[in-house]
N, C-alpha and C positions, 0 to 999 in steps of 0.2 A: 372560492376557486383560487388555486395557487398560481402566482405569476412567476414567470421565469426571472432568474436573477440577472440583472444587467449591470455591468461594471465597465468603467473606462479602461483603456489599455494601461494607463498609469496605475490604476488599482490592481489590475490583473498581474502586473509585473512588479508590484511593491515588495514581494517576498521572493527570495531565491527559490528556485524549483527544489522540491524535496524537503522543504522546511514547513513547519506549522507552529503558529504561536497559540498557546493555550491560555494566555492571560499574562498579566504583569508579573506574577509570581514565578512563571515558568518560561524562561527564555532559552530552553534547551533545544538543540537540533535533534530531529528524529534520526535514529540510526538507519543507515541505508546499506542493504546487502544486495548483491546481484543474484539472480535466479540460479546461476551456476554455483555460487557459494552455498546457497540453500540446498539445492538438489545434490550437490557433490557427485556429479557424474550419473546420477540416477534420473528416473523420470517421475518418481512419486516421493512424497514426503508426508508423514503423518504429524499433525500438530495437535497436541493435547491442550485443551482449554476448558477450564471449569468442569472437569469430569467427562467431557465429550471428546471425541476424536474427529478431526477434520483432515481431509486428504487434499493436498496440493498436487495436481497432475500437470505435466507438460504434454500437450497434445502433439500429434504428427505435424500440425501446422504451426508449431512453436508458440502456442497460446497457453496461458495458465488458467486452470479451472480449480476452484476451491469448493469442495463438497463436504457435507456432514455425513 
């Protein structure tokens, strides 16, 4: 059975929002883009990944949905 991850507030706030540490060899920040920059005024964006296409859609309720 999987147990929920429990962490202290100090652990939860140890890294700035929007960053991820992938190990000692990689201390790079993850690139951040706004959805406005990605969609460039549109409501859909096709992302090609490993031979497949994924569609990122902006819904009427301003939610993002990624489908294959």
